[in-house]
C-alpha positions in Angstrom: -118.0 44.7 47.9 -114.9 46.9 48.1 -112.6 47.9 45.2 -109.9 45.3 46.0 -112.3 42.4 46.0 -114.0 43.6 42.8 -110.6 43.9 41.1 -109.6 40.4 42.3 -112.7 38.7 41.0 -112.6 40.7 37.7 -108.9 39.7 37.2 -109.9 36.0 37.6 -112.7 36.3 35.1 -110.6 38.2 32.6 -107.7 35.7 33.0 -109.9 32.7 32.4 -111.7 34.4 29.4 -108.3 35.4 27.9 -106.8 31.9 28.3 -109.9 30.2 26.8 -110.0 32.6 23.9 -106.3 32.1 23.1 -106.8 28.3 23.1 -110.0 28.4 20.9 -108.5 30.9 18.5 -105.4 28.8 18.0 -107.6 25.7 17.6 -109.8 27.5 15.0 -106.7 28.7 13.1 -105.2 25.3 12.9 -108.3 23.3 12.0 -110.2 25.8 9.8 -107.3 27.5 7.9 -107.4 31.0 6.4 -110.7 30.7 4.6 -112.4 29.4 7.8 -110.9 32.2 9.8 -112.3 34.7 7.3 -115.8 33.2 7.6 -115.6 33.1 11.4 -114.5 36.7 11.4 -117.5 37.7 9.3 -119.8 35.8 11.7 -118.3 37.4 14.8 -118.8 40.9 13.4 -122.3 40.1 12.4 -123.0 38.9 15.9 -121.5 42.1 17.4 -123.8 44.3 15.2 -126.9 42.3 16.0 -126.1 42.2 19.7 -125.8 46.0 19.8 -129.0 46.5 17.9 -130.8 43.9 20.0 -130.2 45.9 23.2 -130.7 49.3 21.5 -127.5 50.5 23.1 -129.1 50.7 26.5 -126.7 48.4 28.5 -124.8 51.3 30.2 -128.1 52.9 31.0 -129.4 49.7 32.6 -126.2 49.4 34.7 -126.4 53.0 35.8 -130.1 53.0 36.9 -129.9 49.5 38.4 -127.1 50.8 40.7 -129.1 54.0 41.4 -132.3 52.1 42.4 -131.0 48.8 43.7 -132.7 49.6 47.1 -135.9 50.9 45.6 -138.0 48.0 44.3 -140.7 50.2 42.8 -138.2 52.1 40.6 -136.2 48.9 39.9 -139.4 47.3 38.7 -140.1 50.1 36.2 -136.5 50.0 35.0 -136.3 46.2 34.5 -139.7 46.0 32.9 -138.7 48.7 30.4 -135.2 47.3 29.8 -136.7 43.8 29.2 -139.2 45.1 26.7 -136.5 47.0 24.8 -134.2 43.9 24.7 -137.1 41.6 23.7 -138.7 43.8 21.0 -135.5 44.8 19.3 -134.0 41.3 19.4 -137.3 40.0 17.9 -136.9 42.7 15.2 -133.4 41.4 14.4 -134.7 37.9 14.6 -137.4 38.7 12.0 -134.9 40.4 9.6 -132.4 37.6 9.9 -135.1 35.0 9.1 -136.7 37.0 6.2 -133.4 37.8 4.6 -131.3 34.8 5.5 -130.3 34.0 1.9 -129.3 37.6 1.2 -127.4 37.9 4.5 -125.6 34.6 3.8 -124.6 35.8 0.4 -123.4 39.1 1.7 -121.5 37.8 4.7 -120.1 34.6 3.4 -120.3 35.0 -0.4 -122.6 31.9 -0.6 -126.1 31.0 0.2 -125.2 27.6 1.8 -125.2 29.2 5.2 -128.8 30.5 4.9 -130.2 27.6 7.0 -127.7 28.2 9.7 -128.8 31.9 9.9 -132.3 30.7 10.7 -130.9 28.8 13.7 -128.7 31.7 14.7 -131.7 34.0 14.7 -133.2 32.2 17.6 -130.0 32.5 19.6 -130.0 36.3 19.0 -133.0 36.7 21.2 -131.5 34.5 24.0 -128.2 36.4 24.1 -130.0 39.7 24.2 -131.8 38.7 27.3 -128.5 37.3 28.7 -126.9 40.7 28.3 -129.8 42.3 30.2 -129.2 39.9 33.0 -125.5 40.7 33.1 -126.2 44.5 33.1 -128.5 44.2 36.0 -126.0 42.1 38.0 -123.4 44.6 37.2 -125.6 47.5 38.4 -126.6 45.6 41.6 -122.9 44.9 42.3 -123.3 41.2 42.2 -119.8 40.8 40.8 -119.0 37.3 42.0 -122.2 36.0 40.4 -121.4 38.0 37.3 -117.9 36.6 37.0 -119.1 33.0 37.8 -121.7 33.2 34.9 -119.0 34.5 32.5 -116.5 31.8 33.4 -119.0 28.9 33.2 -120.5 30.2 29.9 -117.1 30.8 28.4 -115.7 27.4 29.2 -118.8 25.5 28.1 -119.0 27.5 24.8 -115.4 26.7 24.1 -116.0 23.0 24.7 -118.9 23.0 22.3 -116.9 24.9 19.7 -114.0 22.4 19.8 -116.3 19.4 19.7 -118.3 20.7 16.7 -115.2 21.8 14.8 -113.7 18.3 15.2 -116.9 16.7 14.0 -118.2 19.1 11.3 -115.4 21.6 10.5 -116.4 25.1 9.5 -120.2 24.6 9.6 -119.7 23.0 13.1 -118.0 26.2 14.2 -120.9 28.2 12.9 -123.5 26.2 14.8 -121.2 26.3 17.9 -121.6 30.0 18.0 -125.4 29.8 17.8 -125.6 27.0 20.4 -123.0 28.8 22.6 -125.3 31.9 22.8 -128.3 29.8 23.8 -126.1 27.9 26.3 -124.8 31.2 27.8 -128.4 32.4 28.3 -129.4 29.1 30.0 -126.3 29.3 32.3 -127.2 32.9 33.4 -130.9 32.0 33.8 -130.2 28.9 36.0 -127.7 30.7 38.2 -130.0 33.7 38.6 -132.8 31.3 39.6 -130.5 29.7 42.2 -128.9 32.8 43.7 -131.9 35.2 43.2 -130.0 38.5 43.0 -133.3 40.0 41.9 -136.8 38.8 41.2 -137.4 37.7 37.6 -141.0 38.7 37.9 -139.8 42.4 37.8 -138.9 41.9 34.2 -142.6 41.5 33.3 -143.7 44.9 34.4 -145.0 47.2 31.7 -142.9 49.5 29.6 -142.4 52.8 31.4 -142.1 55.8 29.0 -140.1 57.8 31.4 -137.4 55.1 31.7 -137.6 54.4 28.0 -136.6 58.1 27.3 -133.8 57.9 30.0 -132.4 54.7 28.5 -132.7 56.0 24.9 -130.2 58.8 25.8 -127.5 56.2 26.1 -128.4 54.6 22.7 -126.8 57.0 20.1 -123.3 56.9 21.5 -123.5 53.1 22.2 -124.9 52.3 18.7 -122.8 54.6 16.6 -119.3 53.6 17.7 -119.6 49.8 17.4 -121.6 49.9 14.2 -119.1 52.2 12.4 -116.1 50.2 13.7 -117.6 46.8 12.6 -118.7 48.2 9.3 -115.1 49.3 8.7 -113.8 45.9 9.6 -116.2 44.3 7.1 -114.9 46.6 4.4 -111.2 45.9 5.2 -111.8 42.1 5.4 -113.6 42.0 2.1 -111.1 44.3 0.4 -108.1 42.2 1.3 -109.9 38.9 0.6 -110.6 40.0 -2.9 -107.1 41.4 -3.4 -105.6 38.0 -2.3 
């Protein structure tokens, strides 16, 4: 796929995503007010941190080596097996921490333990979204841009619909559950479309962990983890500081 076609499809995906986000952000602001926006902001930042940790910062590495070995099934199998294990194991680690410390996390993030049960539900979605990001990284590396954009558009629109419906029915807690269900829905969309279009064989994911590729992918981790975590931590601090000042 040449540069112009790639740019065209990317522009479509970005435009749809931007329009949907503008609509949903306006909807959330109107129906949930300032306090609801604060809670949603905390949740979004928590999701960003967990997503980065769940993939161990290896997404760019997966894209790079998928592109390099897209014609070599033997090497691609080693890469995908290793990447899948990284995403699975680290997302399960985040899952376990979220489950075990759900009340503490609820208190820290939302200044209340009433969202502890929600965090248990959210923990399951963290594993699914981690596998989804792996799928998308592989599609990106294999240059399956049309499928990549299609998955993003469908997942974005469906997640927005779920968000609006649950906010109308259950207010703030509905918005919270919409984010959890949205992540699971996004994974299902990517899985179904990958099964339909078969850009790569899913059985390659179940190859063993290759230590050589683990070391290669780990080289991408430090930079990928440090930046987002520091930035999100700063956002947490600023949001808490101004909420208490108000």
